[in-house]
PyMOL Python script that loads the backbone (N, CA, C, O; Angstrom):
from pymol import cmd

cmd.read_pdbstr("""\
ATOM      1  N   MET A   1      89.822 139.738 163.092  1.00  0.00           N
ATOM      2  CA  MET A   1      89.398 138.366 163.031  1.00  0.00           C
ATOM      3  C   MET A   1      90.190 137.650 161.943  1.00  0.00           C
ATOM      4  O   MET A   1      90.252 138.117 160.806  1.00  0.00           O
ATOM      5  N   LEU A   2      90.777 136.548 162.282  1.00  0.00           N
ATOM      6  CA  LEU A   2      91.543 135.780 161.314  1.00  0.00           C
ATOM      7  C   LEU A   2      90.616 134.952 160.440  1.00  0.00           C
ATOM      8  O   LEU A   2      89.602 134.420 160.892  1.00  0.00           O
ATOM      9  N   ILE A   3      90.996 134.863 159.183  1.00  0.00           N
ATOM     10  CA  ILE A   3      90.230 134.005 158.282  1.00  0.00           C
ATOM     11  C   ILE A   3      91.130 132.887 157.812  1.00  0.00           C
ATOM     12  O   ILE A   3      92.338 133.067 157.658  1.00  0.00           O
ATOM     13  N   SER A   4      90.548 131.754 157.590  1.00  0.00           N
ATOM     14  CA  SER A   4      91.352 130.599 157.176  1.00  0.00           C
ATOM     15  C   SER A   4      91.797 130.766 155.734  1.00  0.00           C
ATOM     16  O   SER A   4      91.259 131.584 154.987  1.00  0.00           O
ATOM     17  N   ARG A   5      92.790 129.974 155.360  1.00  0.00           N
ATOM     18  CA  ARG A   5      93.247 130.009 153.969  1.00  0.00           C
ATOM     19  C   ARG A   5      92.088 129.739 153.014  1.00  0.00           C
ATOM     20  O   ARG A   5      91.969 130.384 151.972  1.00  0.00           O
ATOM     21  N   GLN A   6      91.247 128.795 153.370  1.00  0.00           N
ATOM     22  CA  GLN A   6      90.127 128.446 152.494  1.00  0.00           C
ATOM     23  C   GLN A   6      89.185 129.637 152.331  1.00  0.00           C
ATOM     24  O   GLN A   6      88.732 129.930 151.224  1.00  0.00           O
ATOM     25  N   GLU A   7      88.891 130.325 153.442  1.00  0.00           N
ATOM     26  CA  GLU A   7      88.030 131.501 153.360  1.00  0.00           C
ATOM     27  C   GLU A   7      88.702 132.602 152.565  1.00  0.00           C
ATOM     28  O   GLU A   7      88.052 133.300 151.786  1.00  0.00           O
ATOM     29  N   SER A   8      90.033 132.763 152.764  1.00  0.00           N
ATOM     30  CA  SER A   8      90.770 133.774 152.018  1.00  0.00           C
ATOM     31  C   SER A   8      90.673 133.514 150.531  1.00  0.00           C
ATOM     32  O   SER A   8      90.451 134.429 149.738  1.00  0.00           O
ATOM     33  N   VAL A   9      90.843 132.247 150.160  1.00  0.00           N
ATOM     34  CA  VAL A   9      90.758 131.889 148.747  1.00  0.00           C
ATOM     35  C   VAL A   9      89.370 132.201 148.214  1.00  0.00           C
ATOM     36  O   VAL A   9      89.209 132.638 147.075  1.00  0.00           O
ATOM     37  N   THR A  10      88.376 131.973 149.051  1.00  0.00           N
ATOM     38  CA  THR A  10      87.007 132.268 148.632  1.00  0.00           C
ATOM     39  C   THR A  10      86.835 133.766 148.406  1.00  0.00           C
ATOM     40  O   THR A  10      86.229 134.185 147.420  1.00  0.00           O
ATOM     41  N   PHE A  11      87.373 134.575 149.329  1.00  0.00           N
ATOM     42  CA  PHE A  11      87.233 136.020 149.219  1.00  0.00           C
ATOM     43  C   PHE A  11      88.169 136.612 148.174  1.00  0.00           C
ATOM     44  O   PHE A  11      87.793 137.528 147.442  1.00  0.00           O
ATOM     45  N   LEU A  12      89.378 136.090 148.108  1.00  0.00           N
ATOM     46  CA  LEU A  12      90.407 136.652 147.242  1.00  0.00           C
ATOM     47  C   LEU A  12      91.005 135.554 146.361  1.00  0.00           C
ATOM     48  O   LEU A  12      92.132 135.125 146.611  1.00  0.00           O
ATOM     49  N   PRO A  13      90.300 135.099 145.364  1.00  0.00           N
ATOM     50  CA  PRO A  13      90.745 133.935 144.595  1.00  0.00           C
ATOM     51  C   PRO A  13      91.978 134.185 143.740  1.00  0.00           C
ATOM     52  O   PRO A  13      92.614 133.222 143.310  1.00  0.00           O
ATOM     53  N   ASN A  14      92.339 135.428 143.475  1.00  0.00           N
ATOM     54  CA  ASN A  14      93.456 135.714 142.582  1.00  0.00           C
ATOM     55  C   ASN A  14      94.794 135.854 143.295  1.00  0.00           C
ATOM     56  O   ASN A  14      95.796 136.167 142.651  1.00  0.00           O
ATOM     57  N   LEU A  15      94.839 135.634 144.585  1.00  0.00           N
ATOM     58  CA  LEU A  15      96.086 135.786 145.326  1.00  0.00           C
ATOM     59  C   LEU A  15      96.971 134.564 145.171  1.00  0.00           C
ATOM     60  O   LEU A  15      96.502 133.426 145.140  1.00  0.00           O
ATOM     61  N   THR A  16      98.284 134.834 145.074  1.00  0.00           N
ATOM     62  CA  THR A  16      99.248 133.733 145.074  1.00  0.00           C
ATOM     63  C   THR A  16      99.407 133.244 146.502  1.00  0.00           C
ATOM     64  O   THR A  16      98.894 133.856 147.439  1.00  0.00           O
ATOM     65  N   ALA A  17     100.119 132.140 146.665  1.00  0.00           N
ATOM     66  CA  ALA A  17     100.354 131.596 148.010  1.00  0.00           C
ATOM     67  C   ALA A  17     101.112 132.605 148.863  1.00  0.00           C
ATOM     68  O   ALA A  17     100.804 132.766 150.044  1.00  0.00           O
ATOM     69  N   ASP A  18     102.106 133.292 148.279  1.00  0.00           N
ATOM     70  CA  ASP A  18     102.872 134.299 149.026  1.00  0.00           C
ATOM     71  C   ASP A  18     101.987 135.473 149.428  1.00  0.00           C
ATOM     72  O   ASP A  18     102.071 135.967 150.553  1.00  0.00           O
ATOM     73  N   GLU A  19     101.150 135.911 148.516  1.00  0.00           N
ATOM     74  CA  GLU A  19     100.249 137.022 148.823  1.00  0.00           C
ATOM     75  C   GLU A  19      99.251 136.629 149.905  1.00  0.00           C
ATOM     76  O   GLU A  19      98.897 137.434 150.767  1.00  0.00           O
ATOM     77  N   LEU A  20      98.811 135.394 149.844  1.00  0.00           N
ATOM     78  CA  LEU A  20      97.890 134.880 150.849  1.00  0.00           C
ATOM     79  C   LEU A  20      98.562 134.836 152.220  1.00  0.00           C
ATOM     80  O   LEU A  20      97.966 135.226 153.224  1.00  0.00           O
ATOM     81  N   ALA A  21      99.808 134.356 152.252  1.00  0.00           N
ATOM     82  CA  ALA A  21     100.563 134.301 153.505  1.00  0.00           C
ATOM     83  C   ALA A  21     100.774 135.708 154.056  1.00  0.00           C
ATOM     84  O   ALA A  21     100.658 135.937 155.260  1.00  0.00           O
ATOM     85  N   PHE A  22     101.082 136.639 153.168  1.00  0.00           N
ATOM     86  CA  PHE A  22     101.274 138.027 153.583  1.00  0.00           C
ATOM     87  C   PHE A  22      99.972 138.585 154.162  1.00  0.00           C
ATOM     88  O   PHE A  22      99.984 139.253 155.195  1.00  0.00           O
ATOM     89  N   GLN A  23      98.869 138.312 153.502  1.00  0.00           N
ATOM     90  CA  GLN A  23      97.564 138.772 153.987  1.00  0.00           C
ATOM     91  C   GLN A  23      97.272 138.203 155.372  1.00  0.00           C
ATOM     92  O   GLN A  23      96.756 138.910 156.237  1.00  0.00           O
ATOM     93  N   GLU A  24      97.598 136.941 155.583  1.00  0.00           N
ATOM     94  CA  GLU A  24      97.384 136.325 156.894  1.00  0.00           C
ATOM     95  C   GLU A  24      98.267 136.978 157.950  1.00  0.00           C
ATOM     96  O   GLU A  24      97.838 137.173 159.087  1.00  0.00           O
ATOM     97  N   CYS A  25      99.503 137.316 157.576  1.00  0.00           N
ATOM     98  CA  CYS A  25     100.393 138.015 158.516  1.00  0.00           C
ATOM     99  C   CYS A  25      99.798 139.360 158.915  1.00  0.00           C
ATOM    100  O   CYS A  25      99.816 139.731 160.088  1.00  0.00           O
ATOM    101  N   ILE A  26      99.281 140.076 157.951  1.00  0.00           N
ATOM    102  CA  ILE A  26      98.650 141.370 158.233  1.00  0.00           C
ATOM    103  C   ILE A  26      97.471 141.188 159.186  1.00  0.00           C
ATOM    104  O   ILE A  26      97.278 141.990 160.100  1.00  0.00           O
ATOM    105  N   GLU A  27      96.695 140.150 158.977  1.00  0.00           N
ATOM    106  CA  GLU A  27      95.553 139.890 159.854  1.00  0.00           C
ATOM    107  C   GLU A  27      96.008 139.559 161.268  1.00  0.00           C
ATOM    108  O   GLU A  27      95.380 139.982 162.238  1.00  0.00           O
ATOM    109  N   VAL A  28      97.097 138.804 161.389  1.00  0.00           N
ATOM    110  CA  VAL A  28      97.639 138.481 162.713  1.00  0.00           C
ATOM    111  C   VAL A  28      98.111 139.753 163.404  1.00  0.00           C
ATOM    112  O   VAL A  28      97.850 139.959 164.589  1.00  0.00           O
ATOM    113  N   ILE A  29      98.806 140.602 162.656  1.00  0.00           N
ATOM    114  CA  ILE A  29      99.278 141.875 163.220  1.00  0.00           C
ATOM    115  C   ILE A  29      98.085 142.704 163.686  1.00  0.00           C
ATOM    116  O   ILE A  29      98.081 143.228 164.800  1.00  0.00           O
ATOM    117  N   ASN A  30      97.091 142.817 162.840  1.00  0.00           N
ATOM    118  CA  ASN A  30      95.905 143.605 163.201  1.00  0.00           C
ATOM    119  C   ASN A  30      95.199 143.034 164.420  1.00  0.00           C
ATOM    120  O   ASN A  30      94.720 143.784 165.270  1.00  0.00           O
ATOM    121  N   ALA A  31      95.132 141.721 164.509  1.00  0.00           N
ATOM    122  CA  ALA A  31      94.408 141.083 165.611  1.00  0.00           C
ATOM    123  C   ALA A  31      95.185 141.111 166.921  1.00  0.00           C
ATOM    124  O   ALA A  31      94.588 141.245 167.989  1.00  0.00           O
ATOM    125  N   ASN A  32      96.512 140.985 166.852  1.00  0.00           N
ATOM    126  CA  ASN A  32      97.304 140.809 168.072  1.00  0.00           C
ATOM    127  C   ASN A  32      98.131 142.022 168.473  1.00  0.00           C
ATOM    128  O   ASN A  32      98.145 142.401 169.644  1.00  0.00           O
ATOM    129  N   LEU A  33      98.810 142.624 167.531  1.00  0.00           N
ATOM    130  CA  LEU A  33      99.742 143.688 167.890  1.00  0.00           C
ATOM    131  C   LEU A  33      99.084 145.049 168.037  1.00  0.00           C
ATOM    132  O   LEU A  33      99.420 145.804 168.950  1.00  0.00           O
ATOM    133  N   LEU A  34      98.160 145.369 167.158  1.00  0.00           N
ATOM    134  CA  LEU A  34      97.568 146.702 167.199  1.00  0.00           C
ATOM    135  C   LEU A  34      96.855 147.013 168.509  1.00  0.00           C
ATOM    136  O   LEU A  34      97.027 148.115 169.029  1.00  0.00           O
ATOM    137  N   PRO A  35      96.061 146.098 169.072  1.00  0.00           N
ATOM    138  CA  PRO A  35      95.440 146.417 170.367  1.00  0.00           C
ATOM    139  C   PRO A  35      96.483 146.695 171.455  1.00  0.00           C
ATOM    140  O   PRO A  35      96.292 147.577 172.292  1.00  0.00           O
ATOM    141  N   ASN A  36      97.586 145.941 171.438  1.00  0.00           N
ATOM    142  CA  ASN A  36      98.649 146.179 172.417  1.00  0.00           C
ATOM    143  C   ASN A  36      99.294 147.537 172.189  1.00  0.00           C
ATOM    144  O   ASN A  36      99.625 148.243 173.141  1.00  0.00           O
ATOM    145  N   MET A  37      99.468 147.896 170.929  1.00  0.00           N
ATOM    146  CA  MET A  37     100.062 149.195 170.624  1.00  0.00           C
ATOM    147  C   MET A  37      99.157 150.319 171.106  1.00  0.00           C
ATOM    148  O   MET A  37      99.636 151.331 171.617  1.00  0.00           O
ATOM    149  N   HIS A  38      97.846 150.141 170.943  1.00  0.00           N
ATOM    150  CA  HIS A  38      96.914 151.172 171.392  1.00  0.00           C
ATOM    151  C   HIS A  38      96.979 151.337 172.905  1.00  0.00           C
ATOM    152  O   HIS A  38      96.983 152.462 173.404  1.00  0.00           O
ATOM    153  N   SER A  39      97.029 150.228 173.641  1.00  0.00           N
ATOM    154  CA  SER A  39      97.092 150.344 175.098  1.00  0.00           C
ATOM    155  C   SER A  39      98.434 150.932 175.522  1.00  0.00           C
ATOM    156  O   SER A  39      98.495 151.697 176.484  1.00  0.00           O
ATOM    157  N   GLU A  40      99.504 150.587 174.819  1.00  0.00           N
ATOM    158  CA  GLU A  40     100.808 151.167 175.144  1.00  0.00           C
ATOM    159  C   GLU A  40     100.816 152.663 174.845  1.00  0.00           C
ATOM    160  O   GLU A  40     101.374 153.452 175.608  1.00  0.00           O
ATOM    161  N   LEU A  41     100.199 153.045 173.740  1.00  0.00           N
ATOM    162  CA  LEU A  41     100.093 154.471 173.422  1.00  0.00           C
ATOM    163  C   LEU A  41      99.302 155.208 174.492  1.00  0.00           C
ATOM    164  O   LEU A  41      99.659 156.324 174.868  1.00  0.00           O
ATOM    165  N   ASP A  42      98.242 154.602 174.982  1.00  0.00           N
ATOM    166  CA  ASP A  42      97.460 155.217 176.056  1.00  0.00           C
ATOM    167  C   ASP A  42      98.313 155.419 177.303  1.00  0.00           C
ATOM    168  O   ASP A  42      98.248 156.470 177.942  1.00  0.00           O
ATOM    169  N   LEU A  43      99.113 154.410 177.649  1.00  0.00           N
ATOM    170  CA  LEU A  43      99.998 154.533 178.810  1.00  0.00           C
ATOM    171  C   LEU A  43     101.022 155.639 178.597  1.00  0.00           C
ATOM    172  O   LEU A  43     101.309 156.407 179.516  1.00  0.00           O
ATOM    173  N   LEU A  44     101.572 155.722 177.395  1.00  0.00           N
ATOM    174  CA  LEU A  44     102.544 156.775 177.099  1.00  0.00           C
ATOM    175  C   LEU A  44     101.894 158.153 177.155  1.00  0.00           C
ATOM    176  O   LEU A  44     102.510 159.114 177.617  1.00  0.00           O
ATOM    177  N   ARG A  45     100.665 158.249 176.691  1.00  0.00           N
ATOM    178  CA  ARG A  45      99.949 159.533 176.770  1.00  0.00           C
ATOM    179  C   ARG A  45      99.708 159.932 178.223  1.00  0.00           C
ATOM    180  O   ARG A  45      99.849 161.099 178.585  1.00  0.00           O
ATOM    181  N   GLN A  46      99.341 158.949 179.055  1.00  0.00           N
ATOM    182  CA  GLN A  46      99.130 159.233 180.475  1.00  0.00           C
ATOM    183  C   GLN A  46     100.426 159.704 181.123  1.00  0.00           C
ATOM    184  O   GLN A  46     100.434 160.678 181.875  1.00  0.00           O
ATOM    185  N   GLU A  47     101.520 159.009 180.827  1.00  0.00           N
ATOM    186  CA  GLU A  47     102.822 159.390 181.383  1.00  0.00           C
ATOM    187  C   GLU A  47     103.212 160.784 180.901  1.00  0.00           C
ATOM    188  O   GLU A  47     103.735 161.589 181.672  1.00  0.00           O
ATOM    189  N   ASN A  48     102.957 161.065 179.628  1.00  0.00           N
ATOM    190  CA  ASN A  48     103.267 162.381 179.082  1.00  0.00           C
ATOM    191  C   ASN A  48     102.460 163.464 179.788  1.00  0.00           C
ATOM    192  O   ASN A  48     102.993 164.528 180.103  1.00  0.00           O
ATOM    193  N   ALA A  49     101.189 163.201 180.038  1.00  0.00           N
ATOM    194  CA  ALA A  49     100.344 164.172 180.736  1.00  0.00           C
ATOM    195  C   ALA A  49     100.875 164.440 182.144  1.00  0.00           C
ATOM    196  O   ALA A  49     100.892 165.584 182.597  1.00  0.00           O
ATOM    197  N   LYS A  50     101.308 163.382 182.837  1.00  0.00           N
ATOM    198  CA  LYS A  50     101.880 163.549 184.179  1.00  0.00           C
ATOM    199  C   LYS A  50     103.147 164.394 184.118  1.00  0.00           C
ATOM    200  O   LYS A  50     103.348 165.287 184.941  1.00  0.00           O
ATOM    201  N   LEU A  51     104.001 164.103 183.134  1.00  0.00           N
ATOM    202  CA  LEU A  51     105.252 164.849 183.012  1.00  0.00           C
ATOM    203  C   LEU A  51     104.998 166.310 182.646  1.00  0.00           C
ATOM    204  O   LEU A  51     105.694 167.201 183.133  1.00  0.00           O
ATOM    205  N   LEU A  52     104.011 166.557 181.796  1.00  0.00           N
ATOM    206  CA  LEU A  52     103.670 167.940 181.452  1.00  0.00           C
ATOM    207  C   LEU A  52     103.154 168.694 182.672  1.00  0.00           C
ATOM    208  O   LEU A  52     103.487 169.863 182.865  1.00  0.00           O
ATOM    209  N   ALA A  53     102.344 168.033 183.494  1.00  0.00           N
ATOM    210  CA  ALA A  53     101.834 168.667 184.715  1.00  0.00           C
ATOM    211  C   ALA A  53     102.976 168.963 185.678  1.00  0.00           C
ATOM    212  O   ALA A  53     103.028 170.036 186.279  1.00  0.00           O
ATOM    213  N   GLU A  54     103.889 168.007 185.822  1.00  0.00           N
ATOM    214  CA  GLU A  54     105.047 168.211 186.695  1.00  0.00           C
ATOM    215  C   GLU A  54     105.911 169.353 186.174  1.00  0.00           C
ATOM    216  O   GLU A  54     106.407 170.170 186.950  1.00  0.00           O
ATOM    217  N   ASN A  55     106.088 169.404 184.867  1.00  0.00           N
ATOM    218  CA  ASN A  55     106.870 170.468 184.254  1.00  0.00           C
ATOM    219  C   ASN A  55     106.228 171.831 184.502  1.00  0.00           C
ATOM    220  O   ASN A  55     106.925 172.808 184.779  1.00  0.00           O
ATOM    221  N   ALA A  56     104.905 171.897 184.403  1.00  0.00           N
ATOM    222  CA  ALA A  56     104.195 173.153 184.655  1.00  0.00           C
ATOM    223  C   ALA A  56     104.393 173.610 186.100  1.00  0.00           C
ATOM    224  O   ALA A  56     104.570 174.802 186.353  1.00  0.00           O
ATOM    225  N   LYS A  57     104.363 172.668 187.050  1.00  0.00           N
ATOM    226  CA  LYS A  57     104.595 173.013 188.458  1.00  0.00           C
ATOM    227  C   LYS A  57     106.004 173.559 188.653  1.00  0.00           C
ATOM    228  O   LYS A  57     106.201 174.544 189.364  1.00  0.00           O
ATOM    229  N   ILE A  58     106.977 172.918 188.024  1.00  0.00           N
ATOM    230  CA  ILE A  58     108.369 173.356 188.152  1.00  0.00           C
ATOM    231  C   ILE A  58     108.543 174.746 187.550  1.00  0.00           C
ATOM    232  O   ILE A  58     109.239 175.589 188.116  1.00  0.00           O
ATOM    233  N   LYS A  59     107.910 174.984 186.402  1.00  0.00           N
ATOM    234  CA  LYS A  59     108.002 176.305 185.777  1.00  0.00           C
ATOM    235  C   LYS A  59     107.368 177.373 186.660  1.00  0.00           C
ATOM    236  O   LYS A  59     107.906 178.472 186.794  1.00  0.00           O
ATOM    237  N   ALA A  60     106.222 177.049 187.266  1.00  0.00           N
ATOM    238  CA  ALA A  60     105.559 178.007 188.156  1.00  0.00           C
ATOM    239  C   ALA A  60     106.441 178.311 189.362  1.00  0.00           C
ATOM    240  O   ALA A  60     106.550 179.463 189.782  1.00  0.00           O
ATOM    241  N   LYS A  61     107.068 177.280 189.918  1.00  0.00           N
ATOM    242  CA  LYS A  61     107.974 177.483 191.051  1.00  0.00           C
ATOM    243  C   LYS A  61     109.161 178.338 190.620  1.00  0.00           C
ATOM    244  O   LYS A  61     109.616 179.202 191.369  1.00  0.00           O
ATOM    245  N   ASN A  62     109.658 178.095 189.412  1.00  0.00           N
ATOM    246  CA  ASN A  62     110.775 178.868 188.890  1.00  0.00           C
ATOM    247  C   ASN A  62     110.402 180.347 188.775  1.00  0.00           C
ATOM    248  O   ASN A  62     111.207 181.220 189.102  1.00  0.00           O
ATOM    249  N   VAL A  63     109.184 180.626 188.312  1.00  0.00           N
ATOM    250  CA  VAL A  63     108.714 182.012 188.204  1.00  0.00           C
ATOM    251  C   VAL A  63     108.665 182.656 189.588  1.00  0.00           C
ATOM    252  O   VAL A  63     109.089 183.798 189.761  1.00  0.00           O
ATOM    253  N   ARG A  64     108.144 181.914 190.578  1.00  0.00           N
ATOM    254  CA  ARG A  64     108.079 182.453 191.948  1.00  0.00           C
ATOM    255  C   ARG A  64     109.474 182.726 192.497  1.00  0.00           C
ATOM    256  O   ARG A  64     109.705 183.756 193.130  1.00  0.00           O
ATOM    257  N   LEU A  65     110.406 181.803 192.254  1.00  0.00           N
ATOM    258  CA  LEU A  65     111.773 181.995 192.746  1.00  0.00           C
ATOM    259  C   LEU A  65     112.444 183.192 192.081  1.00  0.00           C
ATOM    260  O   LEU A  65     113.140 183.962 192.744  1.00  0.00           O
ATOM    261  N   ARG A  66     112.240 183.351 190.782  1.00  0.00           N
ATOM    262  CA  ARG A  66     112.819 184.511 190.088  1.00  0.00           C
ATOM    263  C   ARG A  66     112.253 185.816 190.647  1.00  0.00           C
ATOM    264  O   ARG A  66     112.977 186.794 190.831  1.00  0.00           O
ATOM    265  N   GLN A  67     110.941 185.811 190.915  1.00  0.00           N
ATOM    266  CA  GLN A  67     110.329 187.011 191.477  1.00  0.00           C
ATOM    267  C   GLN A  67     110.886 187.292 192.870  1.00  0.00           C
ATOM    268  O   GLN A  67     111.147 188.445 193.214  1.00  0.00           O
ATOM    269  N   ALA A  68     111.068 186.247 193.669  1.00  0.00           N
ATOM    270  CA  ALA A  68     111.639 186.425 195.009  1.00  0.00           C
ATOM    271  C   ALA A  68     113.054 186.982 194.910  1.00  0.00           C
ATOM    272  O   ALA A  68     113.434 187.843 195.704  1.00  0.00           O
ATOM    273  N   ILE A  69     113.830 186.507 193.956  1.00  0.00           N
ATOM    274  CA  ILE A  69     115.196 187.021 193.764  1.00  0.00           C
ATOM    275  C   ILE A  69     115.146 188.497 193.390  1.00  0.00           C
ATOM    276  O   ILE A  69     115.905 189.305 193.925  1.00  0.00           O
ATOM    277  N   LYS A  70     114.246 188.848 192.467  1.00  0.00           N
ATOM    278  CA  LYS A  70     114.119 190.258 192.076  1.00  0.00           C
ATOM    279  C   LYS A  70     113.722 191.116 193.272  1.00  0.00           C
ATOM    280  O   LYS A  70     114.261 192.205 193.469  1.00  0.00           O
ATOM    281  N   ASP A  71     112.773 190.617 194.073  1.00  0.00           N
ATOM    282  CA  ASP A  71     112.345 191.363 195.262  1.00  0.00           C
ATOM    283  C   ASP A  71     113.503 191.553 196.233  1.00  0.00           C
ATOM    284  O   ASP A  71     113.675 192.632 196.799  1.00  0.00           O
ATOM    285  N   ASN A  72     114.299 190.499 196.425  1.00  0.00           N
ATOM    286  CA  ASN A  72     115.445 190.596 197.329  1.00  0.00           C
ATOM    287  C   ASN A  72     116.497 191.559 196.802  1.00  0.00           C
ATOM    288  O   ASN A  72     117.121 192.280 197.580  1.00  0.00           O
ATOM    289  N   VAL A  73     116.699 191.581 195.507  1.00  0.00           N
ATOM    290  CA  VAL A  73     117.656 192.526 194.915  1.00  0.00           C
ATOM    291  C   VAL A  73     117.185 193.953 195.148  1.00  0.00           C
ATOM    292  O   VAL A  73     117.983 194.832 195.471  1.00  0.00           O
ATOM    293  N   VAL A  74     115.889 194.180 194.984  1.00  0.00           N
ATOM    294  CA  VAL A  74     115.335 195.520 195.225  1.00  0.00           C
ATOM    295  C   VAL A  74     115.530 195.914 196.683  1.00  0.00           C
ATOM    296  O   VAL A  74     115.922 197.045 196.969  1.00  0.00           O
ATOM    297  N   LYS A  75     115.262 194.992 197.612  1.00  0.00           N
ATOM    298  CA  LYS A  75     115.438 195.275 199.044  1.00  0.00           C
ATOM    299  C   LYS A  75     116.892 195.590 199.361  1.00  0.00           C
ATOM    300  O   LYS A  75     117.182 196.539 200.089  1.00  0.00           O
ATOM    301  N   LEU A  76     117.804 194.797 198.816  1.00  0.00           N
ATOM    302  CA  LEU A  76     119.231 195.024 199.070  1.00  0.00           C
ATOM    303  C   LEU A  76     119.690 196.349 198.482  1.00  0.00           C
ATOM    304  O   LEU A  76     120.511 197.048 199.075  1.00  0.00           O
ATOM    305  N   THR A  77     119.166 196.687 197.329  1.00  0.00           N
ATOM    306  CA  THR A  77     119.536 197.951 196.695  1.00  0.00           C
ATOM    307  C   THR A  77     119.073 199.123 197.556  1.00  0.00           C
ATOM    308  O   THR A  77     119.783 200.120 197.685  1.00  0.00           O
ATOM    309  N   LYS A  78     117.893 199.004 198.141  1.00  0.00           N
ATOM    310  CA  LYS A  78     117.371 200.070 198.994  1.00  0.00           C
ATOM    311  C   LYS A  78     118.181 200.200 200.276  1.00  0.00           C
ATOM    312  O   LYS A  78     118.308 201.299 200.815  1.00  0.00           O
ATOM    313  N   LEU A  79     118.732 199.094 200.774  1.00  0.00           N
ATOM    314  CA  LEU A  79     119.523 199.122 202.001  1.00  0.00           C
ATOM    315  C   LEU A  79     120.862 199.820 201.793  1.00  0.00           C
ATOM    316  O   LEU A  79     121.413 200.406 202.724  1.00  0.00           O
ATOM    317  N   GLU A  80     121.379 199.756 200.582  1.00  0.00           N
ATOM    318  CA  GLU A  80     122.690 200.366 200.315  1.00  0.00           C
ATOM    319  C   GLU A  80     122.540 201.816 200.252  1.00  0.00           C
ATOM    320  O   GLU A  80     123.520 202.530 200.037  1.00  0.00           O
TER     321      GLU A  80
END
""", "prot")
cmd.dss("prot")
cmd.show_as("cartoon", "prot")
cmd.util.cbc("prot")
cmd.orient("prot")
């Protein structure tokens, strides 16, 4: 929640004009940017979870393919 300069002065009477402006900037960042960052982080986490699941499927397929190759090598060795 943004507070006006007058309210800021009431709450923080010892701040200089620059410090007051800086405090207002921080409040704007907290009010506007942080919620967007949180939702973006949530989207990135969702995407990461999807990619991890896809990676797990690929690894499982890789294990099956390696086992099939080993089985085929054993079969070929027995044929010789």
